[in-house]
C-alpha positions as CSV (number, residue, x, y, z in Angstrom):
1,X,101.1,-30.2,105.8
2,X,102.2,-31.7,102.8
3,X,105.6,-33.0,103.4
4,X,107.3,-35.5,100.9
5,X,109.4,-38.6,101.8
6,X,112.3,-36.7,103.2
7,X,110.3,-34.6,105.5
8,X,110.5,-31.6,103.3
9,X,107.3,-29.4,103.0
10,X,105.6,-29.3,99.5
11,X,103.8,-26.3,98.3
12,X,101.8,-25.8,95.8
13,X,104.0,-25.0,92.2
14,X,106.9,-27.3,93.0
15,X,108.3,-29.6,91.4
16,X,108.5,-33.7,92.5
17,X,110.5,-36.5,91.3
18,X,108.6,-40.2,92.2
19,X,110.5,-42.2,93.7
20,X,109.6,-45.7,93.1
21,X,107.4,-47.1,89.8
22,X,103.7,-46.7,90.4
23,X,100.7,-48.6,89.0
24,X,97.8,-46.3,88.0
25,X,94.5,-47.8,89.3
26,X,92.1,-48.4,86.4
27,X,94.9,-48.6,83.7
28,X,97.4,-50.5,82.6
29,X,100.1,-47.9,82.9
30,X,102.7,-47.1,85.4
31,X,104.8,-44.2,86.1
32,X,108.3,-44.9,86.1
33,X,110.7,-44.3,89.0
34,X,112.3,-40.9,88.4
35,X,109.5,-39.1,86.4
36,X,109.5,-34.8,87.2
37,X,105.5,-33.6,88.3
38,X,105.9,-30.3,87.8
39,X,103.3,-27.3,88.8
40,X,101.7,-29.5,91.8
41,X,98.5,-28.5,93.4
42,X,98.2,-29.5,97.2
43,X,94.5,-31.7,97.2
44,X,92.1,-32.0,100.0
45,X,93.3,-34.9,102.0
46,X,96.6,-34.9,104.0
47,X,99.7,-36.3,102.0
48,X,98.3,-36.3,98.5
49,X,98.7,-33.9,95.6
50,X,97.3,-33.7,91.9
51,X,100.0,-33.1,89.2
52,X,100.0,-33.4,85.5
53,X,102.3,-36.6,84.2
54,X,103.0,-36.9,80.7
55,X,100.6,-39.5,78.2
56,X,98.5,-39.7,81.6
57,X,97.0,-36.3,82.1
58,X,96.1,-35.3,85.5
59,X,97.0,-38.0,88.7
60,X,97.0,-37.7,92.3
61,X,99.8,-39.1,94.0
62,X,100.8,-39.9,97.6
63,X,103.6,-37.8,99.2
64,X,105.3,-40.9,100.5
65,X,106.8,-42.1,96.6
66,X,107.9,-38.3,95.9
67,X,111.0,-36.5,96.5
68,X,110.9,-32.8,95.9
69,X,113.2,-31.2,93.1
């Protein structure tokens, strides 16, 4: 079961908000706090989701840095 930082369960297709500035591995860019990630996909690993972020493309994010919108 996938849960956000507040313990709310996440489902495929939900929208989430980033609660902390996150640096992207292998890139010099940063995902800013407050960024909305729409239409998420649940990853293979527990606690990781995939989502499309503007200008970065598809990224894998840990659910502990997200909250459901």
